[in-house]
mmCIF file of the N, C-alpha and C atoms, coordinates in Angstrom:
data_MODEL
# 
_entry.id   MODEL 
# 
loop_
_atom_site.group_PDB 
_atom_site.id 
_atom_site.type_symbol 
_atom_site.label_atom_id 
_atom_site.label_alt_id 
_atom_site.label_comp_id 
_atom_site.label_asym_id 
_atom_site.label_entity_id 
_atom_site.label_seq_id 
_atom_site.pdbx_PDB_ins_code 
_atom_site.Cartn_x 
_atom_site.Cartn_y 
_atom_site.Cartn_z 
_atom_site.occupancy 
_atom_site.B_iso_or_equiv 
_atom_site.pdbx_formal_charge 
_atom_site.auth_seq_id 
_atom_site.auth_comp_id 
_atom_site.auth_asym_id 
_atom_site.auth_atom_id 
_atom_site.pdbx_PDB_model_num 
ATOM 1   N N  . MET A 1 1  ? 0.892   -1.068  0.040  1.00 0.00 ? 1  MET A N  1 
ATOM 2   C CA . MET A 1 1  ? -0.228  -0.014  -0.375 1.00 0.00 ? 1  MET A CA 1 
ATOM 3   C C  . MET A 1 1  ? 1.156   1.252   0.210  1.00 0.00 ? 1  MET A C  1 
ATOM 4   N N  . PRO A 1 2  ? 0.449   1.980   -0.909 1.00 0.00 ? 2  PRO A N  1 
ATOM 5   C CA . PRO A 1 2  ? 1.422   3.357   -0.862 1.00 0.00 ? 2  PRO A CA 1 
ATOM 6   C C  . PRO A 1 2  ? 0.739   4.380   0.388  1.00 0.00 ? 2  PRO A C  1 
ATOM 7   N N  . VAL A 1 3  ? 0.864   3.879   1.278  1.00 0.00 ? 3  VAL A N  1 
ATOM 8   C CA . VAL A 1 3  ? 0.576   5.081   2.349  1.00 0.00 ? 3  VAL A CA 1 
ATOM 9   C C  . VAL A 1 3  ? 1.264   4.548   3.412  1.00 0.00 ? 3  VAL A C  1 
ATOM 10  N N  . MET A 1 4  ? 0.614   3.262   4.032  1.00 0.00 ? 4  MET A N  1 
ATOM 11  C CA . MET A 1 4  ? 1.125   2.680   5.109  1.00 0.00 ? 4  MET A CA 1 
ATOM 12  C C  . MET A 1 4  ? 1.132   0.791   4.502  1.00 0.00 ? 4  MET A C  1 
ATOM 13  N N  . ASP A 1 5  ? 2.387   0.639   5.393  1.00 0.00 ? 5  ASP A N  1 
ATOM 14  C CA . ASP A 1 5  ? 2.226   -0.883  5.308  1.00 0.00 ? 5  ASP A CA 1 
ATOM 15  C C  . ASP A 1 5  ? 0.368   -1.549  5.758  1.00 0.00 ? 5  ASP A C  1 
ATOM 16  N N  . GLY A 1 6  ? 1.143   -3.089  6.139  1.00 0.00 ? 6  GLY A N  1 
ATOM 17  C CA . GLY A 1 6  ? -0.191  -3.573  6.415  1.00 0.00 ? 6  GLY A CA 1 
ATOM 18  C C  . GLY A 1 6  ? -0.381  -3.923  7.926  1.00 0.00 ? 6  GLY A C  1 
ATOM 19  N N  . GLN A 1 7  ? 0.869   -4.232  8.495  1.00 0.00 ? 7  GLN A N  1 
ATOM 20  C CA . GLN A 1 7  ? 0.672   -4.218  10.146 1.00 0.00 ? 7  GLN A CA 1 
ATOM 21  C C  . GLN A 1 7  ? 0.313   -2.507  10.949 1.00 0.00 ? 7  GLN A C  1 
ATOM 22  N N  . THR A 1 8  ? 0.908   -1.511  10.082 1.00 0.00 ? 8  THR A N  1 
ATOM 23  C CA . THR A 1 8  ? 0.091   -0.604  10.612 1.00 0.00 ? 8  THR A CA 1 
ATOM 24  C C  . THR A 1 8  ? -1.804  -0.404  10.130 1.00 0.00 ? 8  THR A C  1 
ATOM 25  N N  . CYS A 1 9  ? -2.519  -0.832  9.056  1.00 0.00 ? 9  CYS A N  1 
ATOM 26  C CA . CYS A 1 9  ? -3.542  -0.721  9.022  1.00 0.00 ? 9  CYS A CA 1 
ATOM 27  C C  . CYS A 1 9  ? -3.670  -1.941  9.958  1.00 0.00 ? 9  CYS A C  1 
ATOM 28  N N  . ALA A 1 10 ? -3.425  -2.634  10.112 1.00 0.00 ? 10 ALA A N  1 
ATOM 29  C CA . ALA A 1 10 ? -4.408  -4.031  11.234 1.00 0.00 ? 10 ALA A CA 1 
ATOM 30  C C  . ALA A 1 10 ? -4.267  -3.540  12.260 1.00 0.00 ? 10 ALA A C  1 
ATOM 31  N N  . GLU A 1 11 ? -3.477  -3.257  12.690 1.00 0.00 ? 11 GLU A N  1 
ATOM 32  C CA . GLU A 1 11 ? -3.453  -2.095  13.801 1.00 0.00 ? 11 GLU A CA 1 
ATOM 33  C C  . GLU A 1 11 ? -4.209  -1.181  14.119 1.00 0.00 ? 11 GLU A C  1 
ATOM 34  N N  . ILE A 1 12 ? -4.417  -0.125  13.638 1.00 0.00 ? 12 ILE A N  1 
ATOM 35  C CA . ILE A 1 12 ? -5.102  1.260   13.073 1.00 0.00 ? 12 ILE A CA 1 
ATOM 36  C C  . ILE A 1 12 ? -6.851  0.199   12.852 1.00 0.00 ? 12 ILE A C  1 
ATOM 37  N N  . SER A 1 13 ? -7.060  -0.344  12.428 1.00 0.00 ? 13 SER A N  1 
ATOM 38  C CA . SER A 1 13 ? -8.518  -0.801  11.975 1.00 0.00 ? 13 SER A CA 1 
ATOM 39  C C  . SER A 1 13 ? -8.742  -1.854  13.877 1.00 0.00 ? 13 SER A C  1 
ATOM 40  N N  . ARG A 1 14 ? -7.721  -2.280  14.415 1.00 0.00 ? 14 ARG A N  1 
ATOM 41  C CA . ARG A 1 14 ? -8.181  -3.160  14.817 1.00 0.00 ? 14 ARG A CA 1 
ATOM 42  C C  . ARG A 1 14 ? -9.053  -2.193  16.691 1.00 0.00 ? 14 ARG A C  1 
ATOM 43  N N  . GLN A 1 15 ? -8.408  -0.858  16.437 1.00 0.00 ? 15 GLN A N  1 
ATOM 44  C CA . GLN A 1 15 ? -8.797  0.404   17.127 1.00 0.00 ? 15 GLN A CA 1 
ATOM 45  C C  . GLN A 1 15 ? -10.009 0.854   16.689 1.00 0.00 ? 15 GLN A C  1 
ATOM 46  N N  . ILE A 1 16 ? -10.699 0.817   16.140 1.00 0.00 ? 16 ILE A N  1 
ATOM 47  C CA . ILE A 1 16 ? -12.023 0.779   15.077 1.00 0.00 ? 16 ILE A CA 1 
ATOM 48  C C  . ILE A 1 16 ? -13.127 -0.031  15.482 1.00 0.00 ? 16 ILE A C  1 
ATOM 49  N N  . PRO A 1 17 ? -13.727 0.503   16.944 1.00 0.00 ? 17 PRO A N  1 
ATOM 50  C CA . PRO A 1 17 ? -14.790 -0.652  17.303 1.00 0.00 ? 17 PRO A CA 1 
ATOM 51  C C  . PRO A 1 17 ? -15.271 -1.316  16.660 1.00 0.00 ? 17 PRO A C  1 
ATOM 52  N N  . LYS A 1 18 ? -16.074 -0.867  15.456 1.00 0.00 ? 18 LYS A N  1 
ATOM 53  C CA . LYS A 1 18 ? -16.891 -1.757  14.446 1.00 0.00 ? 18 LYS A CA 1 
ATOM 54  C C  . LYS A 1 18 ? -15.818 -2.508  13.709 1.00 0.00 ? 18 LYS A C  1 
ATOM 55  N N  . LEU A 1 19 ? -14.709 -2.449  13.736 1.00 0.00 ? 19 LEU A N  1 
ATOM 56  C CA . LEU A 1 19 ? -13.430 -3.121  13.140 1.00 0.00 ? 19 LEU A CA 1 
ATOM 57  C C  . LEU A 1 19 ? -12.713 -4.262  12.975 1.00 0.00 ? 19 LEU A C  1 
ATOM 58  N N  . ALA A 1 20 ? -12.831 -4.535  14.782 1.00 0.00 ? 20 ALA A N  1 
ATOM 59  C CA . ALA A 1 20 ? -12.021 -5.059  15.840 1.00 0.00 ? 20 ALA A CA 1 
ATOM 60  C C  . ALA A 1 20 ? -12.524 -5.987  15.580 1.00 0.00 ? 20 ALA A C  1 
ATOM 61  N N  . SER A 1 21 ? -13.234 -6.755  14.953 1.00 0.00 ? 21 SER A N  1 
ATOM 62  C CA . SER A 1 21 ? -13.560 -8.047  15.329 1.00 0.00 ? 21 SER A CA 1 
ATOM 63  C C  . SER A 1 21 ? -13.496 -9.020  13.920 1.00 0.00 ? 21 SER A C  1 
ATOM 64  N N  . ILE A 1 22 ? -13.031 -8.116  12.656 1.00 0.00 ? 22 ILE A N  1 
ATOM 65  C CA . ILE A 1 22 ? -13.604 -8.362  11.283 1.00 0.00 ? 22 ILE A CA 1 
ATOM 66  C C  . ILE A 1 22 ? -11.662 -8.888  11.535 1.00 0.00 ? 22 ILE A C  1 
ATOM 67  N N  . PRO A 1 23 ? -11.928 -10.643 10.754 1.00 0.00 ? 23 PRO A N  1 
ATOM 68  C CA . PRO A 1 23 ? -10.971 -11.278 10.480 1.00 0.00 ? 23 PRO A CA 1 
ATOM 69  C C  . PRO A 1 23 ? -10.121 -10.610 9.368  1.00 0.00 ? 23 PRO A C  1 
ATOM 70  N N  . ILE A 1 24 ? -8.758  -10.194 9.432  1.00 0.00 ? 24 ILE A N  1 
ATOM 71  C CA . ILE A 1 24 ? -7.547  -9.876  8.676  1.00 0.00 ? 24 ILE A CA 1 
ATOM 72  C C  . ILE A 1 24 ? -6.607  -10.800 8.218  1.00 0.00 ? 24 ILE A C  1 
ATOM 73  N N  . SER A 1 25 ? -6.309  -11.128 6.813  1.00 0.00 ? 25 SER A N  1 
ATOM 74  C CA . SER A 1 25 ? -4.836  -11.759 6.947  1.00 0.00 ? 25 SER A CA 1 
ATOM 75  C C  . SER A 1 25 ? -3.663  -11.214 6.000  1.00 0.00 ? 25 SER A C  1 
ATOM 76  N N  . GLY A 1 26 ? -3.316  -11.357 5.548  1.00 0.00 ? 26 GLY A N  1 
ATOM 77  C CA . GLY A 1 26 ? -2.355  -10.438 5.235  1.00 0.00 ? 26 GLY A CA 1 
ATOM 78  C C  . GLY A 1 26 ? -1.153  -11.520 3.948  1.00 0.00 ? 26 GLY A C  1 
ATOM 79  N N  . LEU A 1 27 ? -0.535  -10.770 3.911  1.00 0.00 ? 27 LEU A N  1 
ATOM 80  C CA . LEU A 1 27 ? 0.335   -11.494 2.341  1.00 0.00 ? 27 LEU A CA 1 
ATOM 81  C C  . LEU A 1 27 ? 1.587   -11.094 2.575  1.00 0.00 ? 27 LEU A C  1 
ATOM 82  N N  . THR A 1 28 ? 2.894   -11.720 3.268  1.00 0.00 ? 28 THR A N  1 
ATOM 83  C CA . THR A 1 28 ? 4.042   -11.437 3.300  1.00 0.00 ? 28 THR A CA 1 
ATOM 84  C C  . THR A 1 28 ? 4.404   -12.429 2.576  1.00 0.00 ? 28 THR A C  1 
ATOM 85  N N  . ALA A 1 29 ? 6.017   -12.127 2.870  1.00 0.00 ? 29 ALA A N  1 
ATOM 86  C CA . ALA A 1 29 ? 7.812   -12.176 1.824  1.00 0.00 ? 29 ALA A CA 1 
ATOM 87  C C  . ALA A 1 29 ? 8.615   -13.179 3.612  1.00 0.00 ? 29 ALA A C  1 
ATOM 88  N N  . ALA A 1 30 ? 8.090   -12.264 4.759  1.00 0.00 ? 30 ALA A N  1 
ATOM 89  C CA . ALA A 1 30 ? 8.370   -12.981 5.811  1.00 0.00 ? 30 ALA A CA 1 
ATOM 90  C C  . ALA A 1 30 ? 8.177   -14.058 6.217  1.00 0.00 ? 30 ALA A C  1 
ATOM 91  N N  . ARG A 1 31 ? 10.018  -14.923 6.089  1.00 0.00 ? 31 ARG A N  1 
ATOM 92  C CA . ARG A 1 31 ? 10.198  -16.671 6.191  1.00 0.00 ? 31 ARG A CA 1 
ATOM 93  C C  . ARG A 1 31 ? 10.272  -16.439 8.080  1.00 0.00 ? 31 ARG A C  1 
ATOM 94  N N  . PHE A 1 32 ? 10.626  -15.452 8.560  1.00 0.00 ? 32 PHE A N  1 
ATOM 95  C CA . PHE A 1 32 ? 11.358  -15.701 9.672  1.00 0.00 ? 32 PHE A CA 1 
ATOM 96  C C  . PHE A 1 32 ? 10.217  -16.168 10.686 1.00 0.00 ? 32 PHE A C  1 
ATOM 97  N N  . ALA A 1 33 ? 10.772  -16.891 11.886 1.00 0.00 ? 33 ALA A N  1 
ATOM 98  C CA . ALA A 1 33 ? 9.653   -16.959 12.764 1.00 0.00 ? 33 ALA A CA 1 
ATOM 99  C C  . ALA A 1 33 ? 9.238   -15.491 13.651 1.00 0.00 ? 33 ALA A C  1 
ATOM 100 N N  . GLU A 1 34 ? 10.337  -14.505 13.835 1.00 0.00 ? 34 GLU A N  1 
ATOM 101 C CA . GLU A 1 34 ? 9.838   -12.577 14.565 1.00 0.00 ? 34 GLU A CA 1 
ATOM 102 C C  . GLU A 1 34 ? 8.955   -12.387 13.265 1.00 0.00 ? 34 GLU A C  1 
ATOM 103 N N  . ASP A 1 35 ? 9.415   -12.248 12.551 1.00 0.00 ? 35 ASP A N  1 
ATOM 104 C CA . ASP A 1 35 ? 8.689   -11.178 11.820 1.00 0.00 ? 35 ASP A CA 1 
ATOM 105 C C  . ASP A 1 35 ? 7.327   -11.936 11.869 1.00 0.00 ? 35 ASP A C  1 
ATOM 106 N N  . ARG A 1 36 ? 6.943   -13.000 11.454 1.00 0.00 ? 36 ARG A N  1 
ATOM 107 C CA . ARG A 1 36 ? 5.469   -13.857 11.735 1.00 0.00 ? 36 ARG A CA 1 
ATOM 108 C C  . ARG A 1 36 ? 4.741   -13.490 13.089 1.00 0.00 ? 36 ARG A C  1 
ATOM 109 N N  . ASN A 1 37 ? 5.937   -13.414 13.958 1.00 0.00 ? 37 ASN A N  1 
ATOM 110 C CA . ASN A 1 37 ? 4.704   -13.092 15.291 1.00 0.00 ? 37 ASN A CA 1 
ATOM 111 C C  . ASN A 1 37 ? 4.757   -11.301 15.979 1.00 0.00 ? 37 ASN A C  1 
ATOM 112 N N  . GLU A 1 38 ? 5.543   -10.480 14.524 1.00 0.00 ? 38 GLU A N  1 
ATOM 113 C CA . GLU A 1 38 ? 5.237   -9.132  14.134 1.00 0.00 ? 38 GLU A CA 1 
ATOM 114 C C  . GLU A 1 38 ? 3.873   -9.553  13.872 1.00 0.00 ? 38 GLU A C  1 
ATOM 115 N N  . LEU A 1 39 ? 3.384   -9.957  12.769 1.00 0.00 ? 39 LEU A N  1 
ATOM 116 C CA . LEU A 1 39 ? 2.271   -10.055 12.265 1.00 0.00 ? 39 LEU A CA 1 
ATOM 117 C C  . LEU A 1 39 ? 1.015   -9.646  13.411 1.00 0.00 ? 39 LEU A C  1 
ATOM 118 N N  . ILE A 1 40 ? 1.067   -10.886 13.504 1.00 0.00 ? 40 ILE A N  1 
ATOM 119 C CA . ILE A 1 40 ? -0.098  -11.616 14.451 1.00 0.00 ? 40 ILE A CA 1 
ATOM 120 C C  . ILE A 1 40 ? 0.504   -10.180 15.631 1.00 0.00 ? 40 ILE A C  1 
ATOM 121 N N  . ALA A 1 41 ? 1.261   -10.043 16.797 1.00 0.00 ? 41 ALA A N  1 
ATOM 122 C CA . ALA A 1 41 ? 0.970   -9.457  17.439 1.00 0.00 ? 41 ALA A CA 1 
ATOM 123 C C  . ALA A 1 41 ? 0.264   -7.871  16.944 1.00 0.00 ? 41 ALA A C  1 
ATOM 124 N N  . SER A 1 42 ? 0.625   -7.065  15.359 1.00 0.00 ? 42 SER A N  1 
ATOM 125 C CA . SER A 1 42 ? -0.035  -6.184  14.836 1.00 0.00 ? 42 SER A CA 1 
ATOM 126 C C  . SER A 1 42 ? -1.448  -6.320  14.829 1.00 0.00 ? 42 SER A C  1 
ATOM 127 N N  . GLY A 1 43 ? -2.111  -7.120  14.374 1.00 0.00 ? 43 GLY A N  1 
ATOM 128 C CA . GLY A 1 43 ? -4.103  -7.728  14.675 1.00 0.00 ? 43 GLY A CA 1 
ATOM 129 C C  . GLY A 1 43 ? -4.322  -8.619  13.496 1.00 0.00 ? 43 GLY A C  1 
ATOM 130 N N  . ILE A 1 44 ? -3.230  -8.383  13.298 1.00 0.00 ? 44 ILE A N  1 
ATOM 131 C CA . ILE A 1 44 ? -3.678  -9.645  11.753 1.00 0.00 ? 44 ILE A CA 1 
ATOM 132 C C  . ILE A 1 44 ? -4.115  -11.492 12.366 1.00 0.00 ? 44 ILE A C  1 
ATOM 133 N N  . ASN A 1 45 ? -4.871  -11.923 11.699 1.00 0.00 ? 45 ASN A N  1 
ATOM 134 C CA . ASN A 1 45 ? -5.457  -12.745 12.650 1.00 0.00 ? 45 ASN A CA 1 
ATOM 135 C C  . ASN A 1 45 ? -4.720  -14.506 11.825 1.00 0.00 ? 45 ASN A C  1 
ATOM 136 N N  . ASP A 1 46 ? -4.169  -14.142 10.048 1.00 0.00 ? 46 ASP A N  1 
ATOM 137 C CA . ASP A 1 46 ? -3.327  -15.102 10.300 1.00 0.00 ? 46 ASP A CA 1 
ATOM 138 C C  . ASP A 1 46 ? -2.621  -14.059 8.892  1.00 0.00 ? 46 ASP A C  1 
ATOM 139 N N  . TYR A 1 47 ? -1.660  -15.358 8.225  1.00 0.00 ? 47 TYR A N  1 
ATOM 140 C CA . TYR A 1 47 ? -1.439  -14.639 7.046  1.00 0.00 ? 47 TYR A CA 1 
ATOM 141 C C  . TYR A 1 47 ? -1.144  -16.163 5.775  1.00 0.00 ? 47 TYR A C  1 
ATOM 142 N N  . LEU A 1 48 ? -1.020  -15.900 4.694  1.00 0.00 ? 48 LEU A N  1 
ATOM 143 C CA . LEU A 1 48 ? -0.608  -15.933 3.251  1.00 0.00 ? 48 LEU A CA 1 
ATOM 144 C C  . LEU A 1 48 ? 1.162   -15.990 3.222  1.00 0.00 ? 48 LEU A C  1 
ATOM 145 N N  . LEU A 1 49 ? 1.982   -16.648 2.583  1.00 0.00 ? 49 LEU A N  1 
ATOM 146 C CA . LEU A 1 49 ? 3.591   -16.466 2.522  1.00 0.00 ? 49 LEU A CA 1 
ATOM 147 C C  . LEU A 1 49 ? 3.216   -16.485 1.010  1.00 0.00 ? 49 LEU A C  1 
ATOM 148 N N  . LYS A 1 50 ? 4.045   -15.206 0.657  1.00 0.00 ? 50 LYS A N  1 
ATOM 149 C CA . LYS A 1 50 ? 4.365   -15.412 -1.416 1.00 0.00 ? 50 LYS A CA 1 
ATOM 150 C C  . LYS A 1 50 ? 5.377   -16.820 -1.803 1.00 0.00 ? 50 LYS A C  1 
ATOM 151 N N  . LEU A 1 51 ? 5.055   -17.039 -2.824 1.00 0.00 ? 51 LEU A N  1 
ATOM 152 C CA . LEU A 1 51 ? 4.683   -17.485 -3.273 1.00 0.00 ? 51 LEU A CA 1 
ATOM 153 C C  . LEU A 1 51 ? 2.891   -18.319 -3.307 1.00 0.00 ? 51 LEU A C  1 
ATOM 154 N N  . PHE A 1 52 ? 1.686   -18.193 -2.490 1.00 0.00 ? 52 PHE A N  1 
ATOM 155 C CA . PHE A 1 52 ? 0.801   -18.793 -2.256 1.00 0.00 ? 52 PHE A CA 1 
ATOM 156 C C  . PHE A 1 52 ? 0.214   -19.776 -3.200 1.00 0.00 ? 52 PHE A C  1 
ATOM 157 N N  . LYS A 1 53 ? -0.288  -20.930 -2.655 1.00 0.00 ? 53 LYS A N  1 
ATOM 158 C CA . LYS A 1 53 ? -1.502  -21.690 -4.096 1.00 0.00 ? 53 LYS A CA 1 
ATOM 159 C C  . LYS A 1 53 ? -2.510  -20.917 -3.160 1.00 0.00 ? 53 LYS A C  1 
ATOM 160 N N  . MET A 1 54 ? -3.649  -21.146 -4.992 1.00 0.00 ? 54 MET A N  1 
ATOM 161 C CA . MET A 1 54 ? -4.945  -21.071 -4.894 1.00 0.00 ? 54 MET A CA 1 
ATOM 162 C C  . MET A 1 54 ? -5.411  -21.808 -3.730 1.00 0.00 ? 54 MET A C  1 
ATOM 163 N N  . HIS A 1 55 ? -5.452  -22.909 -3.585 1.00 0.00 ? 55 HIS A N  1 
ATOM 164 C CA . HIS A 1 55 ? -5.800  -23.556 -2.129 1.00 0.00 ? 55 HIS A CA 1 
ATOM 165 C C  . HIS A 1 55 ? -5.967  -23.019 -1.093 1.00 0.00 ? 55 HIS A C  1 
ATOM 166 N N  . ASP A 1 56 ? -4.341  -22.567 -0.665 1.00 0.00 ? 56 ASP A N  1 
ATOM 167 C CA . ASP A 1 56 ? -4.863  -22.505 0.764  1.00 0.00 ? 56 ASP A CA 1 
ATOM 168 C C  . ASP A 1 56 ? -4.574  -20.409 0.341  1.00 0.00 ? 56 ASP A C  1 
ATOM 169 N N  . LEU A 1 57 ? -5.029  -20.013 -0.327 1.00 0.00 ? 57 LEU A N  1 
ATOM 170 C CA . LEU A 1 57 ? -6.144  -18.825 -0.247 1.00 0.00 ? 57 LEU A CA 1 
ATOM 171 C C  . LEU A 1 57 ? -7.778  -19.203 -0.206 1.00 0.00 ? 57 LEU A C  1 
ATOM 172 N N  . VAL A 1 58 ? -8.370  -19.768 -0.871 1.00 0.00 ? 58 VAL A N  1 
ATOM 173 C CA . VAL A 1 58 ? -9.567  -20.470 -0.205 1.00 0.00 ? 58 VAL A CA 1 
ATOM 174 C C  . VAL A 1 58 ? -10.203 -21.346 1.156  1.00 0.00 ? 58 VAL A C  1 
ATOM 175 N N  . ALA A 1 59 ? -8.900  -21.840 1.409  1.00 0.00 ? 59 ALA A N  1 
ATOM 176 C CA . ALA A 1 59 ? -9.119  -22.627 2.707  1.00 0.00 ? 59 ALA A CA 1 
ATOM 177 C C  . ALA A 1 59 ? -8.812  -21.974 3.919  1.00 0.00 ? 59 ALA A C  1 
ATOM 178 N N  . ALA A 1 60 ? -8.454  -20.626 3.510  1.00 0.00 ? 60 ALA A N  1 
ATOM 179 C CA . ALA A 1 60 ? -8.143  -19.147 4.713  1.00 0.00 ? 60 ALA A CA 1 
ATOM 180 C C  . ALA A 1 60 ? -9.053  -18.114 4.279  1.00 0.00 ? 60 ALA A C  1 
ATOM 181 N N  . ILE A 1 61 ? -9.942  -18.492 2.995  1.00 0.00 ? 61 ILE A N  1 
ATOM 182 C CA . ILE A 1 61 ? -11.422 -17.101 3.207  1.00 0.00 ? 61 ILE A CA 1 
ATOM 183 C C  . ILE A 1 61 ? -12.058 -18.617 4.043  1.00 0.00 ? 61 ILE A C  1 
ATOM 184 N N  . LYS A 1 62 ? -11.785 -19.626 3.702  1.00 0.00 ? 62 LYS A N  1 
ATOM 185 C CA . LYS A 1 62 ? -14.013 -21.023 4.328  1.00 0.00 ? 62 LYS A CA 1 
ATOM 186 C C  . LYS A 1 62 ? -13.054 -20.605 5.702  1.00 0.00 ? 62 LYS A C  1 
ATOM 187 N N  . GLN A 1 63 ? -12.142 -19.980 6.367  1.00 0.00 ? 63 GLN A N  1 
ATOM 188 C CA . GLN A 1 63 ? -11.965 -20.884 8.135  1.00 0.00 ? 63 GLN A CA 1 
ATOM 189 C C  . GLN A 1 63 ? -12.368 -19.335 8.109  1.00 0.00 ? 63 GLN A C  1 
ATOM 190 N N  . HIS A 1 64 ? -12.278 -18.392 7.384  1.00 0.00 ? 64 HIS A N  1 
ATOM 191 C CA . HIS A 1 64 ? -12.808 -16.905 7.612  1.00 0.00 ? 64 HIS A CA 1 
ATOM 192 C C  . HIS A 1 64 ? -13.736 -16.532 8.197  1.00 0.00 ? 64 HIS A C  1 
ATOM 193 N N  . ILE A 1 65 ? -14.683 -17.537 6.927  1.00 0.00 ? 65 ILE A N  1 
ATOM 194 C CA . ILE A 1 65 ? -15.686 -16.930 6.847  1.00 0.00 ? 65 ILE A CA 1 
ATOM 195 C C  . ILE A 1 65 ? -17.072 -18.248 7.647  1.00 0.00 ? 65 ILE A C  1 
ATOM 196 N N  . GLY A 1 66 ? -16.254 -18.690 8.165  1.00 0.00 ? 66 GLY A N  1 
ATOM 197 C CA . GLY A 1 66 ? -16.333 -20.298 9.154  1.00 0.00 ? 66 GLY A CA 1 
ATOM 198 C C  . GLY A 1 66 ? -17.068 -19.209 10.961 1.00 0.00 ? 66 GLY A C  1 
ATOM 199 N N  . ARG A 1 67 ? -15.807 -18.612 10.742 1.00 0.00 ? 67 ARG A N  1 
ATOM 200 C CA . ARG A 1 67 ? -16.193 -17.475 11.965 1.00 0.00 ? 67 ARG A CA 1 
ATOM 201 C C  . ARG A 1 67 ? -16.600 -16.180 12.551 1.00 0.00 ? 67 ARG A C  1 
ATOM 202 N N  . THR A 1 68 ? -17.144 -15.663 11.387 1.00 0.00 ? 68 THR A N  1 
ATOM 203 C CA . THR A 1 68 ? -17.944 -14.746 11.241 1.00 0.00 ? 68 THR A CA 1 
ATOM 204 C C  . THR A 1 68 ? -19.418 -15.189 11.307 1.00 0.00 ? 68 THR A C  1 
ATOM 205 N N  . ASN A 1 69 ? -19.127 -16.072 10.562 1.00 0.00 ? 69 ASN A N  1 
ATOM 206 C CA . ASN A 1 69 ? -21.243 -17.059 10.146 1.00 0.00 ? 69 ASN A CA 1 
ATOM 207 C C  . ASN A 1 69 ? -20.853 -17.711 12.550 1.00 0.00 ? 69 ASN A C  1 
ATOM 208 N N  . GLY A 1 70 ? -19.669 -17.316 12.807 1.00 0.00 ? 70 GLY A N  1 
ATOM 209 C CA . GLY A 1 70 ? -19.903 -18.122 14.028 1.00 0.00 ? 70 GLY A CA 1 
ATOM 210 C C  . GLY A 1 70 ? -20.171 -19.923 14.215 1.00 0.00 ? 70 GLY A C  1 
ATOM 211 N N  . SER A 1 71 ? -19.349 -19.818 13.840 1.00 0.00 ? 71 SER A N  1 
ATOM 212 C CA . SER A 1 71 ? -19.036 -21.683 13.767 1.00 0.00 ? 71 SER A CA 1 
ATOM 213 C C  . SER A 1 71 ? -18.279 -21.795 14.359 1.00 0.00 ? 71 SER A C  1 
# 
């Protein structure tokens, strides 16, 4: 994103009550555990590593749809 990175966007979104419970998935090239831990700490629920497979994206979406529907 040209104005801010995804971590900052997630941190700001988590401070807005209407957005606080919306699942956020990140897309990252970070392969080190400490980098991934920072993503989770910023409010991102999960992430996909670049270059991801389509079935990984579909699985992540299905997982979050189930959470938002109360499953």
